[in-house]
LUMKOLKOL-686690 format. One record per atom (N, C-alpha, C): residue in three letters; y, z, x. Coordinates in steps of 0.001 Angstrom, whole numbers, plus 500000, padded with zeros to 6 digits. Layout:
<balos>
ALAYZX...
</balos>
This chain:
<balos>
MET498878500015500833MET499951500091500019MET501316499977500934PRO502095498995500519PRO503405498997501558PRO504176500344501253ARG504881500855502339ARG505710502014502059ARG507079501485501917PRO507708501824500673PRO509286501437500431PRO509889502357501248SER511066502110501516SER512012502986502254SER513465502689501795GLN514207503798501862GLN515636503696501468GLN516481504756502161PRO517284504262502886PRO518210505101503690PRO519066505995502886MET519403507013503456MET520272508021502530MET521134508979503790THR522349509334503205THR523000510386504299THR523547511495503544CYS523743512459504229CYS524208513803503590CYS524981514531504439ARG526185514757504020ARG527443515570504854ARG527274515555506244GLY527255514380506747GLY527590514061508200GLY526109514374509064LEU524948514691508378LEU523677514887509064LEU523050513625509252HIS521993513658509989HIS521406512319510369HIS520739511682508969LYS520717510357509090LYS520240509348507949LYS518886509512507847MET518451509772506646MET517093510161506294MET516354509035505764SER516086508046506507SER515282506690506079SER513898506994506302ARG513192508042505705ARG511897508315505690ARG511313508447504443GLN509991508506504329GLN509303508609503188GLN508099509758503363ILE507665510176502281ILE506619511138502470ILE505457510812501514ILE504073510642502070ILE503072510101501176ILE502135511121501147LEU501624511219499926LEU500410512384499717LEU499179511759499505GLY498260511693500371GLY497018511169500485GLY497014509726500465LEU496320509046499400LEU496306507636499370LEU496820507268498003LEU497118508055497213LEU497479507869495854LEU499050507975495446VAL499653508958496207VAL501134509256495787VAL501928509122496915ALA503018508081496454ALA504046507853497545ALA505546508070497004ALA506420508626497690ALA507609508676497041ALA508863508355498205THR509728507681497785THR510792507289498820THR511797508322498943LEU512211508762499767LEU513406509795500070LEU514675509055499656SER515435509826498794SER516669509371498400SER517553510484497764GLY519080510301497890GLY519787511528497632GLY520088512354498672CYS520932513362498285CYS521060514337499231CYS520821515850498581PHE520510516791499385PHE520375518206498899PHE521158519032499749ASP521694519980499042ASP522784520633499716ASP522492522094500328GLY521090522348500052GLY520562523614500492GLY520662524630499511SER521276524409498320SER521362525547497425SER520121525508496492SER519713526517495954SER518602526615495120SER518975527511493754GLY518255527029492858GLY518474527618491397GLY517976528950491536THR518495529999490774THR517996531315490416THR518442531668488924ASP517643532548488448ASP518012532995487322ASP518686534325487516SER519703534684486790SER520461536002487143SER521193536460485832ALA521578537622485807ALA522237538248484751ALA523270539049485162THR524412539403484587THR525504540192484972THR525992541100483934GLY526118542393484150GLY526496543434483193GLY527750543845483579VAL528614544396482548VAL530007544869482647VAL529899546365482299ASN530374547257482886ASN530331548666482406ASN531746548742481957THR531729549143480596THR532829549403479784THR532988550857479310ALA531972551726479796ALA532020553047479320ALA533523553742479752GLY534047554596478843GLY535151555250479213GLY536376554401479497ALA536377553158479271ALA537519552141479432ALA538610552482478380ASP539951552534479056ASP541068552938478293ASP541792551622477773PRO541788551311476467PRO542378549808475963PRO543857549782476511SER544462550756476877SER545871550706477066SER546088550554478582SER545092550835479313SER545173550774480824SER545168549276481412THR545791548830482358THR545616547631482854THR544577547329484120SER543972548443484507SER543185548536485448SER541825547769485066THR541143547221486192THR540077546578485856THR538845547198486027VAL537932547186485008VAL536796547983484771VAL535724547642485816PRO535309548425486507PRO534319547999487665PRO532976547320487092ALA532557546226487683ALA531615545247487250ALA530183546245487345GLY529152545902486450GLY527844546490486384GLY527063545782487448PRO525598545998487534PRO524777545654488440PRO524479544035487995THR523968543286489052THR523392541923488749THR522070541944489623ILE521183541102488890ILE519820540917489311ILE519659539354489182SER518868538934490302SER518597537432490384SER517287537189491346GLY516781536109491140GLY515585535852491937GLY514562535060491337THR513713534260491946THR512531533430491410THR511210533924491975PRO510573534632491323PRO509377535211491669PRO508240534064491719PRO507455534171492853PRO506150533267492988PRO505303533351491769THR504828532375491201THR503901532337490050THR502658532159490281SER502157532194491617SER500715532108491698SER500307532734493160VAL499223533258493173VAL498621533763494502VAL497170533581494481ALA496658533197495666ALA495194533104495938ALA494534534569496126VAL493269534577495801VAL492577535825495873VAL492577535967497449GLY492771537263497856GLY492778537705499310GLY494081537624499881ASN495043536823499304ASN496566536661499945ASN497343537747499340ALA498314538227500092ALA499208539156499696ALA500412538414498806TYR500803539113497857TYR501867538780496874TYR503082539672497047SER504222539157497170SER505393540047497257SER506546539407496621PHE507260540082495684PHE508643539615495259PHE509575540796495245VAL510857540551495760VAL511924541646495657VAL513194540796495061PRO513549541205493987PRO514865540773493386PRO516138540962494098THR517052540101493948THR518298540279494613THR519293541003493547THR519783541885494047THR520883542873493298THR522155543133493970SER523112543585493217SER524312544043493608SER524969544829492646ASN525870545739492947ASN526467546684491988ASN527730547049492474ALA528915546585491940ALA530220546706492432ALA530812548089492195SER530049548778491026SER530535549972490852SER530110551130491697GLY529156550661492678GLY528510551759493655GLY527648552643493065ALA527324552705491919ALA526298553429491276ALA524886553375491765ALA524030554513492024ALA522620554046492375ALA521880553341491376LEU521034552392491810LEU520415551461491076LEU518883551919490922THR518421551799489745THR516808552096489617THR516125550926488938PHE514916550752489373PHE514257549487488922PHE512942549810487915ASN512695548917486986ASN511536548996486214ASN510751547749485963VAL509470547980485648VAL508849546797485383VAL507942546892484343LYS507615545918483524LYS506841545779482243LYS505812544616482475ASN504457545188482074ASN503310544351481974ASN502964543837483463ALA503038544605484655ALA502715544363485902ALA501263544179486002PRO500803543379486794PRO499363543243486959PRO498708544444487516SER497419544653487002SER496722545979487667SER496690546083488927TRP496405544773489613TRP496254544860491306TRP497601545041491877ALA498681545211491330ALA500018545048492014ALA500630546429491933MET501481546857492894MET502247548072492792MET503740547698492652PHE504436548698492254PHE506030548396491907PHE506678549641492588ASN507691549231493304ASN508678550149493913ASN509858550166493047SER510050551497492538SER511202551634491535SER512509551766492342ALA512564551968493565ALA513547552246494356ALA514194550768494909THR513274549699495087THR513656548530495551THR513534547311494617GLY512500547444493597GLY512244546582492816GLY511072545431493241GLU510630545981494220GLU509487545038494707GLU508236545181494047LEU507581544010493556LEU506342543917493153LEU505315543417494208SER504289544116494578SER503382543375495572SER501970543949495420GLY501004543363496098GLY499737543595496038GLY498947542422496475THR497655542741496677THR496690541680497156THR495382541669496046PRO495481540546495262PRO494280540593494312PRO492893540204495015THR491985540711494151THR490503540523494563THR490006539373493644ALA488468539085493913ALA488007538067493160ALA487875538467491538ALA487735539764491435ALA487713540321490072ALA489104540301489351ASP490132539879489910ASP491491539923489243ASP491964538338488947VAL491040537484489209VAL491424536004488871VAL491607535982487208SER492832535573487205SER493272535354485659SER494915535112485849THR495369534933484544THR496852534673484581THR497644535952483778TYR498544536441484454TYR499195537718484043TYR500549537305483623SER500827537356482333SER502048536852481614SER503092537978481202ASN504135537358480920ASN505250538198480320ASN505685539718481281ILE505631539276482341ILE506003540310483414ILE507441540231483506THR508350541434483360THR509781541409483676THR510127542672484418ILE511051542342485440ILE511559543381486269ILE513015543547485893GLY513437544960485616GLY514763545174485199GLY515493546014486194VAL516791546250486073VAL517484547106487083VAL518543547921486123SER518820549148486294SER519818549897485750SER520707550831486840ASP522044550870486374ASP522789551685487211ASP523208552986486311GLY522420553333485265GLY522689554618484560GLY523404554149483357THR524055553071483315THR525119552805482152THR524565551285481811THR524444550440482665THR524156548978482135THR522661548755482709SER521978548146481759SER520550547643482319SER520255546321482063LEU519693545668482862LEU519616544204483040LEU518148543836483358SER517639542586483134SER516240542381483437SER516158540806483818LEU515461540403484831LEU515130538919484962LEU514251538365483709PRO514401537048483433PRO513601536458482549PRO512083536792482839ALA511104536936481807ALA509914536984481725ALA509156535895482597PHE508260536344483570PHE507398535313484263PHE506002535604484292GLN505263534820484916GLN503594534959485018GLN503402534830486407ILE502088535391486711ILE501394535142487875ILE500009534707487779ALA499695533632488177ALA498265533253488306ALA497648533555489450VAL496535534434489471VAL495593534654490470VAL494438533535490432THR494424532735491596THR493292531774491703THR492390532028492758GLN491175531395492629GLN490294531468493578GLN490668531214495052ILE489785531490496049ILE490434531267497251ILE490643529884497658GLY491686529493498089GLY491919528004498310GLY491022527370499243ASN490510525910498959ASN489802525319499976ASN490235523932499798GLY491343523554499121GLY491823522148498840GLY492733521862499861SER492940520549500130SER493969520253501126SER494760518881500659ALA495888518682501355ALA496795517550500969ALA497264517004502435THR497120515497502551THR497510515059503685THR498967514400503480LEU499829514775504232LEU501314514268504155LEU501551513378505352SER502341512419505155SER502756511386506221SER504129510925505861TRP504975510727506964TRP506459510306506903TRP506754509443508036ALA507973508806507799ALA508561508064508989ALA509909508800509314ALA509945508916510672ALA511088509611511373ALA512397508930511060PRO513375509677510892PRO514861509021510757PRO515258508554512007THR515822507564512227THR516263507007513501THR517924506821513596GLU518599507168512792GLU520114507097512841GLU520773508177512277ASN521992508374512874ASN523036509303512308ASN523647508729511139THR524550509432510479THR525252508945509358THR526311507994509730ASN526743508003510802ASN527827507142511578ASN527245505918512108GLY525875505696511988GLY525228504512512496GLY524770504575513862THR525210505641514682THR524689505740516019THR523121506265516040ALA522605506057517061ALA521102506348517268ALA520923507866517323LEU519905508302516535LEU519644509732516342LEU518670510024517648THR519495511010518603THR518657511356519673THR518255512662519894ASN518513513634518991ASN518221514889519084ASN517271515464517915LEU516617514583517350LEU515534514801516475LEU514550515936517048ALA514268517021516697ALA513453518248517187ALA512224518423516468GLY512074518157515091GLY510935518155514267GLY511173518298512709TYR510252518914512210TYR510238518877510664TYR509880520156510031GLN510316520473508963GLN509840521500508017GLN509222521003506883ILE507910521413506532ILE507368521129505151ILE507498522347504313TYR507815522017503078TYR507975523228502038TYR506999522761500819TYR506252523827500537TYR505528523678499337TYR505106524771498550GLY504779524575497345GLY504322525645496471GLY503666525165495080THR503758526076494334THR503026525541492881THR504231525290491867SER505250525175492305SER506542524757491390SER507519524126492246VAL508087523079491733VAL509222522427492341VAL510268523294492661SER510490524366491821SER511673525284491957SER511256526431492881ALA509922526579493244ALA509683527666494087ALA508627527127495082MET509172526281496121MET508318525733497124MET508779526880498315THR508114527973498229THR508297528966499157THR507617529190500281GLN506426528255500554GLN505604528264501743GLN506164527190502585THR506065527464503900THR506803526511504763THR505739526376506115VAL505891525017506694VAL505049524750507860VAL506116524175508768GLN506116524503510103GLN507038523951511016GLN506429522982511987ILE506698521861512109ILE506246520831513086ILE507273520710514101ALA507016521362515135ALA508131521286516237ALA507824520358517236ASN507555519113516770ASN507345517861517520ASN507781516765516797PRO508869515977517303PRO509310514885516548PRO508494513653516428GLY507319513709517460GLY506505512491517465GLY505482512656516535ILE505231513746515784ILE504230513838514767ILE504728513233513417ASP503998512410512878ASP504216511957511325ASP503257512065510365MET502256513112510665MET501157513516509587MET500761514817509788TYR500491515535508595TYR499967516814508658TYR499131517197507517VAL497996517812507699VAL497265518113506523VAL497530519676506146VAL497975520021504944VAL498214521194504531VAL496893521608503760SER496159522851504215SER494998523288503859SER494970524538503121ASP493908524959502764ASP493619526389502150ASP494391526369500748LEU494526525263500091LEU495245525289498771LEU494227525615497657SER494675526581496725SER493935527010495691SER494073525975494520PRO493009525975493497PRO493015525148492517PRO494390525129491717GLY494767523901491138GLY496252524039490530GLY497055522658490982THR498121522616490768THR499082521516491138THR500199521881492218TRP500060521354493231TRP500955521688494427TRP502083520722494538TYR503075521140494930TYR504286520321495202TYR504787520488496700PHE505307519314497153PHE505426519191498861PHE506988518430498895SER507741518890499746SER508940518281500344SER508794518417501757ILE509760517610502536ILE510012517670503885ILE511352517424504257ARG511787518079505345ARG513065518000506051ARG512832517681507541ALA513745516938508055ALA513730516717509490ALA515011517580509964TYR514691518145511284TYR515953519027511746TYR516016518639513232THR517377518989513630THR517786518573514962THR517455519646516013SER517678519393517377SER517626520430518317SER518668521766518146ALA519812521326517407ALA520796522209516969ALA520401522990515715ASN519159522809515300ASN518522523496514102ASN519484523200512841VAL519845521944512946VAL520414521394511719VAL519356520718510810GLU519082521057509647GLU518136520417508870GLU518799519176507991GLY518184518201507727GLY518772517022507031GLY518442517290505433ALA518648516176504809ALA518259516273503367ALA516814516453503015ALA516357517105501931ALA514964517332501629ALA514572515968500990SER513419515608501258SER512624514484500565SER512598514880499024ALA512345513965498242ALA511930513936496974ALA510497514756496716ALA510298515672495925ALA508912516328495856ALA507788515485495406VAL506652515648496124VAL505503514976495722VAL504311515986495211SER503463515685494669SER502581516684493955SER500969516234494196LYS500220517163494286LYS498739516986494138LYS498067517943493516THR497223517509492634THR496348518676491837THR494987518807492620ILE494816520212492839ILE493538520504493401ILE492480521016492347ASP491481520370492205ASP490504520939491160ASP489672522099491707
</balos>
């Protein structure tokens, strides 16, 4: 199958005229730019207790909570998620969880949900919520689920073409390698593999548990500047 290619530029970084191919069946041409931002779910509360309507002073903001929890973990692998929080009022924060999996522990001081499931825990745990309170205002992340899967034995073969030019048309001379990002959701490709060799153009991601996995790749320079992310491709492991 011929490999389509389409050059792209991103904020002065190197031109990403590369493609990522998953196995023999899936191919995606890289296009567009990625600014490095990632979407998160968040909520913000305002503490209005004791506010004086006649006063012009600003009421201190309450706590905030955000983060995207991983939604799957393979048997024998460690799971961990810590929400991001802030509290402009300075009051102490406490955390709570509802419907936590039996194999997981919860830290009410930090909000961390963690644990290592066993083969007996294979299942999908739904409607999990993590909340935070400053004693006056309480907030929660949207409910999520965690799927515990069998030990991964699947794999996906990725290949790509290296970028050759900077956005100004000059030759790219400081390409240092690649970062592969992957996960079980396009919005949560939290696992990474670093390829610290610009001459490599293929990699096999192994130990994948059953389910659909998503992959993306970025090139980076010797100055540790990453280029744009490729379009995500996927593979389903039976």
